[in-house]
C-alpha positions as CSV (number, residue, x, y, z in Angstrom):
1,M,-54.4,-20.7,-4.6
2,K,-52.0,-17.8,-5.4
3,D,-49.0,-18.8,-7.9
4,I,-45.6,-18.1,-6.8
5,L,-42.4,-18.7,-8.2
6,I,-38.9,-19.4,-6.5
7,I,-35.9,-18.5,-8.3
8,T,-32.5,-19.6,-6.0
9,N,-29.0,-21.1,-7.0
10,Y,-29.2,-23.6,-3.9
11,F,-31.8,-26.1,-3.4
12,P,-32.0,-30.1,-1.7
13,P,-30.6,-32.1,-2.0
14,E,-27.7,-29.7,-1.7
15,T,-26.6,-29.2,1.5
16,G,-25.9,-25.3,3.9
17,A,-27.7,-22.5,4.9
18,A,-29.0,-21.0,1.7
19,S,-30.3,-24.3,0.6
20,N,-32.0,-25.2,4.2
21,R,-33.4,-21.5,4.1
22,I,-35.1,-21.6,0.6
23,F,-36.2,-25.4,1.1
24,H,-38.5,-24.0,4.1
25,L,-39.9,-20.9,3.1
26,A,-41.0,-22.9,-0.5
27,E,-42.1,-25.1,2.1
28,G,-44.0,-23.0,4.5
29,L,-45.6,-21.2,1.5
30,Q,-46.7,-24.4,-0.1
31,K,-48.2,-25.6,3.6
32,R,-50.2,-21.9,3.5
33,N,-51.7,-23.2,0.2
34,F,-49.7,-20.8,-2.1
35,K,-48.9,-23.4,-5.5
36,I,-45.1,-23.1,-5.0
37,T,-42.8,-23.7,-8.2
38,V,-38.9,-23.8,-7.8
39,L,-36.1,-22.8,-10.5
40,T,-32.8,-24.0,-9.1
41,P,-29.8,-25.5,-11.5
42,L,-29.0,-29.4,-11.5
43,P,-27.3,-30.1,-7.5
44,N,-24.0,-29.5,-7.7
45,Y,-23.0,-27.5,-4.3
46,P,-20.3,-27.4,-2.5
47,K,-18.4,-29.7,-4.8
48,G,-18.6,-28.2,-8.1
49,Q,-20.2,-31.2,-10.1
50,V,-23.7,-32.1,-10.6
51,F,-25.0,-35.1,-8.3
52,E,-25.5,-37.9,-8.9
53,G,-28.7,-39.1,-10.9
54,Y,-29.4,-35.7,-12.5
55,K,-26.1,-35.7,-14.9
56,G,-26.9,-35.9,-18.3
57,Y,-30.0,-33.6,-18.0
58,F,-30.6,-30.2,-19.6
59,K,-33.4,-29.6,-17.4
60,H,-35.0,-32.4,-15.0
61,T,-39.0,-31.6,-13.0
62,A,-40.3,-33.4,-10.1
63,K,-42.5,-32.8,-7.9
64,E,-41.4,-33.2,-4.1
65,Q,-43.7,-32.7,-1.3
66,N,-46.4,-30.8,-3.6
67,I,-43.5,-28.3,-4.8
68,T,-42.4,-28.4,-8.4
69,I,-38.8,-28.3,-9.0
70,H,-37.5,-27.1,-12.2
71,R,-34.0,-28.2,-12.3
72,L,-31.5,-25.9,-15.0
73,W,-28.7,-27.1,-16.6
74,I,-25.0,-25.1,-15.4
75,Y,-22.1,-25.6,-16.3
76,A,-20.8,-26.7,-12.6
77,S,-17.7,-25.6,-11.0
78,N,-16.5,-24.7,-7.9
79,S,-12.7,-23.9,-8.8
80,K,-10.9,-20.7,-7.7
81,N,-10.5,-19.3,-11.4
82,K,-13.2,-16.2,-11.7
83,L,-13.5,-16.8,-15.7
84,L,-14.6,-20.2,-14.5
85,R,-17.0,-19.2,-11.5
86,L,-18.4,-16.1,-13.8
87,I,-19.1,-19.0,-16.9
88,A,-21.1,-21.4,-14.3
89,M,-23.1,-18.5,-12.9
90,L,-24.0,-17.3,-16.9
91,S,-24.5,-20.5,-17.8
92,Y,-27.6,-21.0,-15.1
93,S,-28.5,-17.3,-16.0
94,F,-28.7,-18.6,-19.7
95,S,-31.0,-21.5,-18.7
96,L,-33.4,-19.0,-16.8
97,I,-33.4,-17.1,-20.3
98,W,-34.4,-20.3,-22.0
99,F,-37.0,-21.2,-19.2
100,F,-38.6,-17.4,-19.2
101,A,-39.0,-17.6,-22.9
102,L,-40.7,-20.9,-23.0
103,N,-42.8,-21.1,-19.7
104,K,-45.6,-18.8,-18.4
105,I,-44.3,-17.2,-15.1
106,P,-46.3,-16.7,-12.4
107,R,-47.3,-12.9,-11.3
108,T,-45.6,-13.4,-8.1
109,V,-41.7,-14.1,-7.6
110,I,-39.3,-14.4,-5.0
111,I,-35.6,-14.1,-6.1
112,Q,-32.7,-15.4,-4.3
113,S,-29.5,-12.8,-4.1
114,P,-26.5,-13.6,-4.4
115,P,-25.3,-14.9,-7.2
116,L,-26.3,-11.2,-7.9
117,L,-25.8,-12.0,-12.3
118,V,-28.3,-14.7,-11.5
119,A,-30.5,-12.0,-10.1
120,F,-29.8,-9.7,-12.2
121,T,-31.1,-11.7,-14.9
122,S,-34.3,-12.7,-13.5
123,V,-35.1,-9.0,-12.3
124,L,-34.3,-7.4,-16.0
125,F,-36.5,-10.0,-17.5
126,L,-39.7,-10.5,-15.0
127,R,-39.9,-6.7,-14.0
128,S,-43.1,-5.9,-14.7
129,K,-45.8,-3.9,-13.3
130,K,-48.5,-6.7,-13.3
131,R,-45.9,-8.9,-12.0
132,K,-45.0,-8.7,-8.0
133,V,-41.1,-9.5,-8.0
134,I,-39.5,-10.0,-4.3
135,L,-36.0,-9.7,-3.7
136,N,-34.9,-12.4,-1.2
137,V,-31.1,-10.8,0.0
138,S,-28.6,-13.2,2.1
139,D,-25.7,-11.3,1.7
140,L,-24.6,-7.9,0.3
141,W,-22.4,-8.4,-3.4
142,P,-20.5,-7.1,-4.0
143,L,-19.6,-5.3,-0.9
144,A,-19.1,-8.6,0.9
145,G,-16.4,-9.4,-1.5
146,L,-14.7,-6.2,-1.4
147,E,-14.1,-6.8,2.3
148,L,-13.6,-10.5,1.9
149,G,-10.6,-9.3,-0.7
150,A,-12.3,-10.7,-3.5
151,F,-12.7,-7.7,-5.2
152,K,-11.3,-4.0,-5.4
153,K,-12.9,-0.8,-6.0
154,N,-11.8,-0.8,-9.9
155,F,-14.5,-0.5,-12.9
156,S,-15.7,-4.3,-12.3
157,Y,-16.8,-3.2,-9.2
158,K,-18.4,-0.3,-10.3
159,L,-20.4,-2.5,-12.4
160,L,-21.3,-5.5,-10.2
161,E,-22.7,-1.7,-7.6
162,R,-25.0,-1.1,-10.6
163,I,-26.3,-4.4,-11.3
164,E,-27.2,-4.4,-7.4
165,H,-28.7,-1.3,-7.6
166,F,-30.6,-1.8,-10.1
167,N,-31.8,-5.2,-9.2
168,Y,-33.0,-3.5,-5.9
169,K,-34.8,-0.5,-8.1
170,Y,-37.0,-2.7,-9.9
171,S,-37.9,-5.6,-6.9
172,D,-41.4,-4.8,-5.2
173,L,-40.4,-5.9,-2.0
174,V,-36.7,-6.4,-0.3
175,L,-36.4,-9.3,2.0
176,G,-32.9,-9.5,4.1
177,Q,-31.8,-11.6,6.7
178,S,-30.4,-8.9,9.0
179,E,-30.8,-5.1,10.0
180,E,-27.8,-4.2,8.1
181,I,-28.4,-5.9,5.0
182,L,-32.1,-3.4,5.1
183,T,-30.2,-0.5,6.2
184,H,-28.2,-0.2,3.5
185,V,-30.6,-1.0,0.9
186,K,-32.5,2.1,2.6
187,S,-29.4,4.2,2.0
188,I,-29.8,3.8,-1.9
189,F,-33.5,3.7,-1.9
190,P,-35.1,5.5,1.1
191,K,-38.4,4.7,0.3
192,K,-38.0,0.5,-0.9
193,N,-39.8,-1.5,1.1
194,T,-38.2,-3.7,3.1
195,F,-39.0,-6.8,5.5
196,L,-36.4,-8.4,8.0
197,Y,-36.7,-12.2,6.9
198,R,-34.0,-13.9,9.1
199,N,-32.9,-17.8,8.2
200,F,-35.2,-19.1,11.6
201,P,-35.2,-22.5,11.5
202,N,-38.1,-25.2,11.1
203,F,-38.1,-28.0,13.1
204,K,-38.7,-30.3,16.3
205,A,-36.5,-29.8,19.0
206,L,-35.8,-32.0,22.1
207,L,-36.0,-30.9,25.6
208,P,-32.3,-29.9,26.4
209,S,-30.5,-32.3,29.2
210,H,-26.6,-32.4,29.3
211,K,-24.2,-33.5,32.0
212,I,-20.9,-31.9,31.8
213,N,-17.5,-34.9,32.6
214,S,-15.7,-32.6,35.1
215,N,-12.9,-35.6,34.9
216,Q,-12.6,-34.1,31.2
217,K,-11.8,-31.3,29.2
218,L,-14.8,-29.5,27.7
219,K,-15.7,-30.3,24.1
220,M,-16.3,-27.4,21.8
221,V,-17.5,-28.5,18.3
222,Y,-18.1,-26.5,15.3
223,A,-20.3,-27.8,12.9
224,G,-20.3,-26.0,9.1
225,L,-18.0,-24.6,6.3
226,L,-14.5,-24.9,6.3
227,G,-14.1,-21.7,4.1
228,V,-11.4,-19.0,4.3
229,A,-14.4,-16.6,5.6
230,Q,-14.7,-19.3,8.4
231,G,-10.7,-19.6,9.5
232,I,-11.2,-22.8,10.6
233,F,-7.6,-23.8,10.2
234,R,-6.4,-20.8,11.5
235,L,-8.8,-21.0,15.1
236,C,-7.0,-24.3,15.2
237,K,-3.7,-23.4,15.4
238,N,-4.5,-20.2,17.8
239,L,-6.6,-22.1,20.6
240,D,-5.2,-23.2,24.0
241,Y,-6.2,-26.5,24.3
242,T,-5.4,-26.7,28.3
243,K,-9.2,-27.3,28.8
244,I,-11.2,-28.2,25.6
245,Q,-11.0,-30.7,22.8
246,F,-12.0,-29.5,19.5
247,H,-14.0,-31.2,17.5
248,I,-15.1,-30.1,13.7
249,Y,-17.5,-31.2,11.3
250,G,-17.9,-30.0,7.4
251,S,-16.2,-29.9,4.4
252,G,-14.6,-27.2,2.6
253,V,-11.3,-25.2,0.6
254,E,-9.7,-25.8,4.1
255,Q,-10.2,-29.2,4.8
256,Q,-7.2,-30.9,3.2
257,A,-5.0,-28.2,5.5
258,I,-6.8,-29.3,8.3
259,E,-6.9,-32.9,8.2
260,H,-2.9,-32.0,7.5
261,L,-2.6,-30.5,10.6
262,I,-3.7,-33.0,12.9
263,K,-1.6,-36.0,11.2
264,N,1.6,-33.9,11.6
265,E,0.5,-32.1,15.4
266,P,-1.0,-34.6,17.4
267,K,-0.5,-32.2,20.3
268,L,-3.5,-30.4,19.0
269,D,-6.3,-32.1,20.5
270,I,-8.6,-31.9,17.7
271,I,-10.8,-34.4,16.1
272,Y,-12.4,-34.4,12.7
273,Y,-15.4,-36.1,11.5
274,G,-16.2,-35.1,8.4
275,E,-19.5,-33.7,6.7
276,V,-22.6,-35.4,8.4
277,S,-26.0,-34.7,7.3
278,R,-28.3,-31.4,9.2
279,E,-30.3,-34.5,10.9
280,Q,-27.6,-36.5,11.6
281,L,-26.2,-33.0,13.0
282,H,-29.3,-32.0,15.2
283,T,-28.9,-35.4,17.0
284,V,-24.7,-35.4,17.5
285,I,-24.6,-31.5,18.6
286,T,-26.2,-31.4,21.4
287,K,-24.0,-34.2,23.1
288,Y,-21.4,-31.2,23.3
289,D,-20.8,-29.0,26.2
290,F,-20.6,-25.9,23.4
291,T,-20.4,-24.4,20.0
292,I,-18.1,-21.7,18.0
293,I,-19.1,-19.8,15.7
294,P,-16.3,-18.1,13.9
295,L,-15.7,-15.3,11.0
296,L,-12.4,-14.3,10.6
297,N,-13.4,-11.7,8.4
298,R,-15.9,-9.5,9.6
299,I,-18.4,-9.2,6.4
300,Y,-21.3,-6.4,7.0
301,G,-24.6,-7.7,6.4
302,S,-23.8,-11.3,7.1
303,V,-25.5,-12.9,10.5
304,P,-24.2,-17.0,10.8
305,S,-27.5,-18.5,10.1
306,K,-26.2,-20.9,13.0
307,I,-26.7,-18.5,16.1
308,F,-30.7,-19.4,15.6
309,E,-30.1,-23.2,14.5
310,Y,-28.0,-23.5,17.6
311,A,-30.8,-21.4,19.7
312,R,-33.3,-23.8,19.0
313,L,-31.3,-26.9,20.1
314,G,-30.8,-25.0,23.2
315,I,-26.5,-24.9,22.8
316,P,-24.5,-22.5,24.7
317,M,-22.3,-20.3,22.1
318,M,-19.0,-18.7,21.9
319,Y,-19.2,-16.4,19.1
320,F,-16.1,-15.0,17.5
321,G,-17.1,-13.3,14.5
322,G,-18.1,-9.3,15.3
323,G,-21.2,-7.8,13.8
324,E,-24.4,-8.1,14.0
325,G,-24.7,-11.4,15.1
326,E,-22.7,-10.0,18.8
327,D,-25.7,-8.3,19.4
328,I,-28.2,-10.9,19.1
329,I,-25.7,-13.0,21.4
330,K,-25.8,-10.7,23.7
331,N,-29.4,-9.2,23.9
332,H,-30.7,-13.0,23.9
333,A,-28.4,-14.1,26.4
334,L,-27.1,-17.2,24.2
335,G,-23.6,-17.6,25.3
336,W,-20.6,-15.4,25.0
337,I,-18.7,-12.4,22.9
338,A,-15.0,-13.1,22.3
339,Q,-13.1,-10.2,20.1
340,R,-13.2,-11.2,16.7
341,S,-9.9,-12.7,15.8
342,N,-8.4,-12.1,19.0
343,Y,-7.1,-15.7,19.6
344,E,-5.5,-14.4,23.3
345,A,-9.2,-13.1,24.5
346,L,-11.3,-15.9,23.0
347,N,-8.9,-18.5,25.3
348,Q,-9.2,-16.2,27.7
349,M,-13.3,-16.0,27.7
350,I,-12.9,-20.4,27.0
351,S,-10.7,-20.5,30.2
352,K,-14.3,-19.0,32.4
353,L,-16.5,-21.5,31.0
354,N,-17.6,-24.1,33.4
355,A,-19.9,-26.7,34.4
356,T,-22.8,-24.3,36.0
357,N,-22.9,-22.2,32.8
358,L,-23.0,-25.1,30.2
359,E,-25.4,-27.7,31.7
360,S,-29.3,-28.3,31.2
361,D,-30.3,-24.8,32.8
362,N,-28.7,-23.1,30.9
363,R,-29.7,-24.8,27.9
364,I,-33.0,-24.8,28.4
365,A,-33.4,-21.0,29.1
366,I,-31.7,-20.3,25.7
367,Q,-34.0,-22.9,23.8
368,N,-37.0,-20.6,25.3
369,E,-35.4,-17.6,24.0
370,A,-35.6,-19.0,20.6
371,L,-38.9,-20.4,20.7
372,K,-40.3,-16.8,21.8
373,N,-38.2,-14.7,19.6
374,F,-36.9,-16.5,16.7
375,D,-40.0,-18.2,15.6
376,F,-40.4,-19.5,11.9
377,N,-43.9,-19.6,11.7
378,N,-44.8,-16.4,12.7
379,Q,-42.3,-14.6,10.8
380,L,-43.6,-16.4,8.1
381,N,-46.7,-15.4,8.6
382,Q,-45.7,-11.6,8.5
383,L,-44.2,-12.1,5.8
384,V,-47.6,-13.6,3.6
385,A,-49.3,-10.9,4.7
386,L,-47.0,-9.0,2.5
387,I,-47.3,-11.0,-0.5
């Protein structure tokens, strides 16, 4: 049985795409007769506070579904203060160094990036001719930070670029969740071994069956992070509610602003439910007529994992984010595309929706497309052949 160590910043019971992606990778490898160990911080995302049941630990080790999980100390923070966020990342890096020094590390290591500094620490201390280092890149940092306005092209940015290039250089294999990520890596190291590893879901979904109530408005739903990049607050203010009712699930920095907007402008037909578990969401979200996937800022290399999850559930999608996600929606006939940040175009596109393109036949076609082209196990089997 081959040992594999997975190093990640996010893991259940934390929620979100990153946590789900790494969990399914660990679970899938374990089922393929690999001995899996996960290194992750004490759970704290997204609130920046260590979860109940884990407080007071410097290290917490448990075995879950035959996967050994070491949860290491971290100075937990989700502060907007860049110094505090840096301290949080460095604290986990120091915990990793401590763990590397005291424990035998397997010859195959999968490292999640970002966070860039955590990946750098892991690559720096674990690179070896006798060890295979696999870097799993889900977003391009520091480039994504530059596009989001978090960074400026100064000395600090150049330093982060050098760290990014170091991580690629000393990785034996780079996994990327998008074609754009792999193109970026190849532009720096043309001969680098790469593999497209999408964030495909791994769950069983019921056959879609949905009827539109022609006497009511169409029910549009968004579920996910209420962050600056998604721009849900701005979306709420710019939608035309003549034909739709907007339902929102999730939490994030824009949550209070959205709740305040709903309270003070009741004419906006918005219903906010808060955060629910992923399992609950899979049941709830299929009851809506269609979903929207918005991105306020086009982030090179980023492909929303919601595309693959909603396709598996057979939910028609309105994509409002630009980039590689547009090509996936278009090429696989998963829904409709509105030009990013063009709210007039979005409202026009929504006004054209009707029962014919939202009911069961179209949903079954979307689900079949997902089953054929977004299969988690087929993808993982290809990856296993490279490990």
